[in-house]
C-alpha positions as CSV (number, residue, x, y, z in Angstrom):
1,M,24.6,7.2,7.0
2,S,22.5,10.3,7.0
3,P,18.9,10.3,8.5
4,L,17.4,10.6,5.2
5,G,19.7,7.8,4.1
6,T,18.4,5.6,6.8
7,A,14.8,6.5,6.1
8,L,15.3,5.4,2.3
9,D,17.6,2.5,3.0
10,R,15.1,-0.2,1.9
11,T,14.2,1.8,-1.1
12,M,17.8,2.2,-2.3
13,R,18.5,-1.6,-1.7
14,L,15.6,-2.2,-4.1
15,M,16.8,0.2,-6.7
16,R,20.2,-1.5,-6.6
17,D,18.7,-4.7,-7.9
18,D,18.7,-3.4,-11.4
19,L,21.8,-1.1,-11.2
20,I,25.6,-1.9,-11.5
21,A,27.5,-2.3,-8.3
22,D,28.9,0.3,-6.0
23,V,26.5,3.1,-7.0
24,E,26.9,5.8,-4.3
25,D,24.0,6.2,-1.8
26,S,24.2,10.0,-2.8
27,T,23.5,9.2,-6.4
28,L,20.3,7.3,-5.5
29,I,19.1,9.8,-3.0
30,S,19.7,12.5,-5.5
31,A,17.7,10.8,-8.3
32,L,14.8,10.4,-5.7
33,T,14.8,13.7,-4.1
34,G,15.6,15.4,-7.6
35,T,12.2,14.1,-8.9
36,D,9.7,17.0,-8.9
37,V,6.1,16.0,-9.4
38,V,3.1,18.3,-9.4
39,L,-0.3,17.0,-8.2
40,V,-3.0,19.0,-9.9
41,G,-6.7,19.0,-8.8
42,D,-9.4,21.7,-8.9
43,L,-12.5,22.1,-6.8
44,P,-14.9,20.1,-9.1
45,N,-12.5,17.2,-9.0
46,L,-11.5,17.2,-5.3
47,S,-14.9,17.7,-3.7
48,S,-15.5,14.0,-3.0
49,H,-14.1,11.7,-0.3
50,A,-12.8,9.2,-3.0
51,A,-11.0,11.9,-5.1
52,Q,-9.3,13.2,-1.8
53,C,-8.2,9.7,-1.0
54,A,-6.6,9.5,-4.4
55,Y,-4.8,12.8,-4.0
56,I,-3.6,12.1,-0.4
57,T,-2.5,8.5,-1.3
58,A,-0.3,9.9,-4.3
59,A,1.1,12.5,-2.2
60,L,2.1,10.4,0.8
61,L,3.5,7.5,-1.4
62,M,5.6,9.9,-3.4
63,A,7.0,11.8,-0.3
64,R,7.9,8.4,1.4
65,S,10.0,7.7,-1.7
66,G,11.8,10.8,-1.3
67,H,10.3,12.8,-4.3
68,T,9.7,16.6,-4.1
69,V,5.9,17.0,-4.4
70,Y,3.9,20.1,-5.3
71,L,0.4,20.4,-4.2
72,V,-1.4,22.6,-6.8
73,A,-4.9,22.2,-5.6
74,P,-7.5,24.2,-3.5
75,D,-7.4,23.8,0.2
76,V,-10.9,22.2,0.2
77,P,-12.4,20.8,3.5
78,L,-11.5,17.1,4.1
79,L,-14.2,14.8,3.7
80,G,-14.1,11.6,5.8
81,S,-11.2,10.0,7.8
82,Q,-7.7,10.5,6.4
83,P,-5.2,9.2,8.9
84,P,-2.3,9.9,9.6
85,L,-3.3,13.4,8.6
86,T,-4.7,15.9,11.1
87,G,-6.5,19.0,10.5
88,K,-9.6,19.8,8.4
89,R,-8.4,21.0,5.0
90,L,-6.5,19.0,2.3
91,V,-3.5,21.0,1.5
92,S,-3.0,22.3,5.0
93,A,-3.2,18.9,6.4
94,L,-0.6,17.6,3.9
95,M,1.7,20.6,4.5
96,E,1.6,19.8,8.2
97,I,2.5,16.1,7.9
98,G,5.0,16.8,5.3
99,S,7.3,18.0,7.8
100,D,6.9,14.8,9.9
101,L,7.6,12.2,7.2
102,L,11.2,11.8,5.8
103,P,13.8,14.0,7.1
104,C,14.4,16.9,4.7
105,V,11.6,16.0,2.4
106,E,8.6,18.3,2.7
107,F,5.5,19.3,0.4
108,S,5.3,22.6,-1.4
109,A,2.0,24.4,-2.1
110,D,3.8,26.5,-4.8
111,M,4.2,25.9,-8.6
112,P,7.7,24.6,-9.5
113,R,10.0,27.2,-11.1
114,G,11.1,25.0,-14.0
115,N,9.8,21.9,-15.7
116,A,8.7,19.2,-13.3
117,G,9.5,15.6,-14.0
118,L,5.8,14.6,-13.8
119,A,2.5,16.2,-13.6
120,V,-0.5,14.2,-12.3
121,I,-3.9,15.5,-13.3
122,F,-6.9,14.3,-11.1
123,G,-10.0,14.0,-13.4
124,D,-10.4,16.8,-15.8
125,S,-8.8,19.5,-13.7
126,P,-7.1,22.3,-15.9
127,S,-3.4,22.5,-15.6
128,K,-1.0,25.3,-16.2
129,C,2.0,23.7,-14.9
130,R,5.1,22.7,-17.1
131,A,6.2,19.1,-16.9
132,R,8.2,16.8,-19.0
133,R,5.4,14.2,-18.7
134,A,1.8,14.5,-17.7
135,I,-0.7,11.7,-16.9
136,G,-4.2,11.7,-15.7
137,V,-5.9,9.6,-13.2
138,N,-9.6,8.6,-12.4
139,A,-11.3,5.9,-10.6
140,G,-14.5,3.9,-9.9
141,A,-15.6,2.1,-6.7
142,W,-13.1,-0.9,-7.4
143,H,-11.0,0.1,-10.4
144,A,-8.3,2.6,-11.2
145,R,-7.5,4.4,-14.4
146,L,-4.3,6.0,-15.5
147,G,-3.9,7.4,-19.1
148,R,-3.4,10.7,-21.0
149,A,-3.9,13.8,-19.1
150,N,-6.6,15.2,-21.3
151,Q,-8.7,12.0,-21.6
152,M,-9.8,11.3,-18.1
153,G,-13.0,13.2,-17.7
154,R,-14.6,14.5,-14.5
155,W,-13.6,12.5,-11.4
156,A,-16.0,9.6,-11.4
157,E,-16.4,8.0,-7.9
158,D,-17.7,10.1,-5.1
159,A,-17.6,7.9,-1.9
160,W,-16.2,4.4,-2.1
161,P,-12.4,5.0,-2.1
162,C,-10.7,1.7,-3.0
163,G,-10.3,2.3,-6.7
164,A,-9.2,5.9,-5.9
165,M,-6.4,4.7,-3.7
166,A,-5.2,2.5,-6.4
167,A,-5.2,5.4,-8.7
168,G,-3.1,7.5,-6.3
169,A,-0.7,4.5,-6.1
170,L,-0.4,4.0,-9.7
171,A,0.6,7.6,-10.0
172,S,3.3,7.2,-7.4
173,V,4.9,4.3,-9.4
174,E,5.2,6.7,-12.6
175,A,7.1,9.0,-10.3
176,L,9.6,6.5,-9.4
177,K,10.2,5.6,-13.0
178,V,11.0,9.3,-13.6
179,A,13.6,9.0,-10.9
180,M,14.9,5.7,-12.3
181,S,15.1,7.1,-15.8
182,G,18.0,9.4,-14.8
183,L,19.9,6.2,-13.6
184,R,19.7,4.3,-17.0
185,H,23.3,4.9,-17.7
186,L,24.0,2.7,-14.6
187,A,21.7,-0.2,-15.5
188,K,23.0,-3.8,-15.2
189,D,21.0,-4.7,-18.2
190,A,19.7,-1.9,-20.4
191,V,17.1,-4.1,-22.2
192,L,15.6,-5.4,-18.9
193,F,15.8,-1.9,-17.5
194,D,13.9,-0.3,-20.2
195,E,11.1,-3.1,-20.0
196,L,10.7,-2.7,-16.3
197,F,10.8,0.9,-16.0
198,A,8.9,2.0,-19.2
199,F,6.3,4.5,-18.5
200,T,2.8,3.2,-18.5
201,D,0.7,5.1,-21.0
202,C,-2.8,3.6,-20.3
203,V,-3.9,1.0,-17.7
204,N,-7.2,-0.1,-16.2
205,L,-6.5,-1.9,-13.0
206,E,-9.3,-3.8,-11.3
207,L,-9.3,-4.7,-7.6
208,A,-12.6,-6.4,-7.6
209,P,-15.6,-7.0,-9.8
210,P,-17.6,-3.8,-10.2
211,D,-20.6,-5.3,-8.4
212,S,-18.6,-6.0,-5.2
213,P,-20.6,-4.8,-2.4
214,P,-19.3,-1.5,-0.7
215,L,-20.0,-2.5,2.8
216,A,-17.8,-1.6,5.8
217,D,-19.1,-3.5,8.8
218,L,-15.9,-5.6,9.4
219,G,-16.9,-7.4,12.6
220,A,-14.1,-8.8,14.7
221,F,-10.7,-9.6,13.2
222,D,-7.1,-10.0,14.2
223,C,-4.0,-8.6,12.6
224,V,-0.8,-10.4,12.9
225,S,1.9,-7.7,12.5
226,G,2.0,-4.0,12.7
227,G,4.3,-3.5,9.8
228,A,4.1,-2.2,6.2
229,I,1.4,-4.4,4.9
230,I,-0.9,-4.2,7.8
231,N,-0.3,-0.4,7.9
232,A,-1.4,-0.2,4.3
233,T,-4.4,-2.5,4.8
234,L,-5.5,-0.3,7.8
235,Y,-4.9,2.8,6.0
236,V,-7.3,1.5,3.4
237,L,-9.9,0.2,5.8
238,S,-9.9,3.5,7.9
239,R,-11.1,5.4,4.8
240,L,-14.2,3.3,4.1
241,P,-17.4,5.4,4.7
242,G,-19.0,4.3,7.9
243,V,-16.4,1.7,8.8
244,S,-16.9,-0.3,12.0
245,G,-15.1,-3.3,13.4
246,R,-12.9,-4.5,16.3
247,A,-9.4,-5.4,15.7
248,R,-6.5,-7.0,17.8
249,I,-3.1,-6.1,16.4
250,V,-0.2,-8.5,17.4
251,E,3.1,-6.5,17.1
252,P,5.8,-6.4,19.8
253,E,8.3,-4.0,18.0
254,V,8.8,-0.2,18.0
255,G,9.0,1.9,14.8
256,D,12.4,3.1,13.6
257,L,13.5,5.6,10.9
258,S,13.9,2.8,8.2
259,N,10.2,2.0,8.5
260,L,9.3,5.5,7.2
261,N,9.7,4.7,3.4
262,R,6.7,2.3,3.5
263,Y,4.5,2.4,6.6
264,S,1.5,4.2,5.4
265,L,0.2,5.5,8.8
266,M,3.6,6.3,10.4
267,R,5.0,9.7,11.1
268,R,8.5,10.4,11.9
269,S,7.4,11.6,15.3
270,A,6.4,8.1,16.2
271,V,9.8,6.6,15.8
272,G,10.6,4.8,19.0
273,Q,7.0,4.3,19.9
274,L,5.4,0.8,19.8
275,K,3.9,0.1,16.4
276,A,0.6,-1.5,17.8
277,Q,0.0,1.4,20.1
278,V,0.6,4.0,17.3
279,L,-1.9,2.3,15.1
280,Q,-4.4,2.0,17.9
281,H,-4.4,5.8,18.4
282,L,-4.6,6.6,14.8
283,L,-7.6,4.7,13.6
284,P,-11.1,6.4,13.4
285,P,-13.6,5.7,16.3
286,G,-15.5,3.1,14.4
287,L,-12.3,0.8,14.4
288,E,-11.8,-0.4,17.9
289,V,-8.2,-1.7,18.3
290,Q,-6.6,-3.7,21.1
291,A,-2.7,-3.7,20.8
292,I,-1.0,-6.9,21.8
293,E,2.6,-6.0,22.2
294,K,3.8,-9.7,22.0
295,R,5.5,-11.8,19.3
296,Y,3.0,-14.2,17.7
297,E,3.5,-17.7,18.9
298,G,1.0,-20.5,17.9
299,A,-1.9,-20.3,19.9
300,L,-1.3,-16.8,21.3
301,L,-4.6,-15.2,20.1
302,S,-6.9,-18.2,21.3
303,E,-5.0,-17.9,24.7
304,L,-5.9,-14.2,24.9
305,G,-9.6,-14.8,24.2
306,A,-11.9,-16.0,21.5
307,F,-10.0,-16.5,18.3
308,S,-11.4,-14.1,15.8
309,P,-13.1,-15.7,12.7
310,R,-11.0,-13.7,10.3
311,V,-7.2,-13.0,10.5
312,L,-4.9,-10.8,8.5
313,V,-1.2,-11.5,8.2
314,G,1.5,-9.3,7.0
315,V,4.6,-10.8,8.2
316,D,7.6,-11.6,6.1
317,D,8.3,-14.8,8.1
318,I,6.6,-17.7,6.3
319,P,6.6,-20.2,9.2
320,T,4.4,-17.7,11.2
321,R,1.8,-17.7,8.3
322,W,1.8,-21.5,8.7
323,K,1.3,-21.2,12.5
324,V,-1.7,-18.8,12.0
325,Q,-3.2,-21.2,9.5
326,E,-2.7,-24.2,11.9
327,Q,-5.2,-22.4,14.3
328,G,-7.9,-22.9,11.8
329,P,-9.4,-19.4,11.3
330,R,-12.5,-19.4,9.3
331,W,-11.0,-16.8,6.8
332,L,-7.3,-16.0,6.4
333,G,-5.8,-13.3,4.4
334,I,-2.2,-12.7,3.6
335,G,-0.4,-9.9,2.1
336,A,3.3,-10.2,1.1
337,T,6.0,-8.5,-1.1
338,T,9.3,-9.5,-2.7
339,H,11.3,-6.9,-4.3
340,W,9.2,-5.2,-7.1
341,A,6.2,-7.4,-6.6
342,A,3.2,-7.5,-4.5
343,M,1.0,-10.4,-3.5
344,A,-2.1,-11.3,-1.6
345,S,-4.3,-14.3,-1.1
346,Y,-7.2,-15.6,0.9
347,H,-7.8,-19.0,2.4
348,E,-10.8,-20.9,3.5
349,R,-11.6,-24.5,4.3
350,G,-11.6,-26.6,1.2
351,L,-9.2,-24.2,-0.5
352,G,-5.3,-24.3,-0.7
353,C,-4.0,-23.0,2.7
354,A,-1.2,-20.7,3.4
355,R,1.4,-23.7,3.4
356,C,0.1,-24.9,0.1
357,L,0.7,-21.5,-1.4
358,H,4.4,-21.2,0.2
359,P,5.4,-24.7,1.0
360,R,9.0,-23.8,1.9
361,D,10.5,-21.3,4.2
362,D,12.7,-18.6,2.7
363,P,14.8,-17.3,5.7
364,A,16.4,-13.9,5.1
365,T,18.8,-12.1,7.5
366,A,19.5,-9.0,5.4
367,P,17.0,-6.1,5.4
368,I,14.4,-6.6,2.9
369,P,14.4,-4.3,-0.2
370,T,11.1,-2.6,-0.7
371,I,9.3,0.7,-1.6
372,A,6.2,2.5,-0.5
373,F,3.9,1.6,-3.4
374,V,4.8,-2.1,-3.5
375,S,3.8,-2.5,0.3
376,F,0.8,-0.4,-0.3
377,F,-0.5,-2.6,-3.3
378,A,-0.1,-5.6,-1.2
379,G,-2.2,-4.0,1.7
380,L,-4.8,-2.6,-0.6
381,K,-5.5,-6.0,-2.3
382,L,-5.5,-7.7,1.1
383,A,-7.9,-5.1,2.4
384,S,-10.1,-5.6,-0.8
385,Y,-10.2,-9.4,-0.2
386,F,-11.2,-8.8,3.5
387,V,-13.9,-6.2,2.8
388,R,-15.5,-8.4,0.2
389,A,-15.5,-11.4,2.5
390,S,-16.9,-9.5,5.5
391,A,-19.7,-8.4,3.2
392,G,-20.6,-12.0,2.5
393,E,-19.3,-12.1,-1.1
394,R,-18.4,-15.3,-2.5
395,I,-14.8,-14.5,-4.1
396,R,-14.3,-16.7,-7.1
397,M,-11.7,-19.3,-6.5
398,T,-9.9,-18.0,-9.5
399,E,-9.1,-15.0,-7.6
400,Q,-7.7,-16.6,-4.6
401,Y,-4.1,-15.5,-5.2
402,M,-3.1,-12.2,-6.8
403,Y,0.6,-11.4,-7.9
404,L,1.3,-7.8,-9.3
405,S,4.4,-5.8,-10.2
406,P,3.2,-2.3,-9.9
407,L,5.9,-1.2,-12.4
408,R,4.0,-3.4,-14.9
409,P,0.3,-2.9,-13.8
410,E,-0.9,-4.0,-17.3
411,Y,-0.2,-7.6,-16.2
412,I,-1.7,-9.2,-13.0
413,W,-1.6,-12.8,-12.3
414,R,-4.7,-14.2,-10.6
415,S,-5.2,-18.0,-9.8
416,P,-6.5,-20.5,-7.4
417,V,-4.1,-22.0,-4.9
418,A,-3.6,-25.7,-5.4
419,V,-4.2,-28.0,-2.5
420,R,-1.0,-29.9,-1.9
421,H,-1.5,-33.6,-0.8
422,D,1.7,-33.5,1.1
423,C,0.7,-30.3,3.1
424,L,1.1,-30.9,6.8
425,V,-1.1,-28.0,7.9
426,C,-4.0,-29.2,5.6
427,Q,-3.5,-32.8,7.1
428,N,-3.5,-31.5,10.7
429,T,-6.5,-29.3,10.0
430,A,-8.5,-32.2,8.6
431,I,-7.5,-34.4,11.7
432,K,-8.9,-31.7,14.0
433,A,-12.0,-31.2,12.2
434,A,-12.6,-35.1,12.3
């Protein structure tokens, strides 16, 4: 397999869920790389930290899916932290990292010669590009909007970036739909394919209530895993204005080429390096990180020192989530994905625990199919739960669990987690508390 094929392997596995058997890798790669997307922004709409977070998030997620992305925007000074970018200007920093993401996939600062597949307009930026489809995005502090390109208005949010990053991620979903539309003749089920990959014309996606506090003093916390979901979570947290906190990242593995399609903070030049150390050196000074290059086993964190009151878990392995819950953290947040769906939940004493939510193991030996925006949405929602809890907000129990298919962002499932009376974790925790 080519280096690009290896980097896009998990994405192609996911695409095959809805296509007939034996579609060639080259066909899937051509669909992805042949999708031209123009990201259009002007000075008034890109002169805030939040707007730049939206633009950068869209560009990076699209590039990690193999699309050809044209950066039609002024090279404005970067405002705030934007890892894994280096440099001080928007377009220049994206052009630099573009050569260090997927093999043979780079950004362009030119206008495409013909009609692009998709144009994404940020705010009310004027556009002269030709595209078969044009959408607009905008955002508030905790919500994202996607709709018609000429109906978005001037970019709304200045500083708080969570809604803006959701807007960038929504745009990346529409780019993937453009790629999949060229494969419709290979669909397993044309009716289901059309429902799943239909373009989204208008959506307002809420991550949190609008009055949720925009505070970024995170305190001490632990991250179990340095994989895709924790990458996305830390990508989000690193962009919070004035962020501070002390994190331990438990991750024993090194990054490989197949991680590039979905690890939000990973460059290709980091392949072969320890994941936890890469994260340690990427995050802004306000986030102090201790890399723990060990596999998580039961009481590992308490053996290393005081167990942090809040723990974030991003592992695919369900028994590991149970083990973390058994240690009794005051607050536990979990992010997860399955195929086209992103999930996140939080767990406190008195609420359904991690084993109540996932009572059975689901062992898998094959590489898990996934794509950049699915992992990102899981990490973004996990980060949103965590920030709100760190700020002291009492999150409603009806929001405890979130299930979202980014392909159909019009529908989000939110619910409490029912306490299972046969849950061994809850029983053991009650015994310890007594």
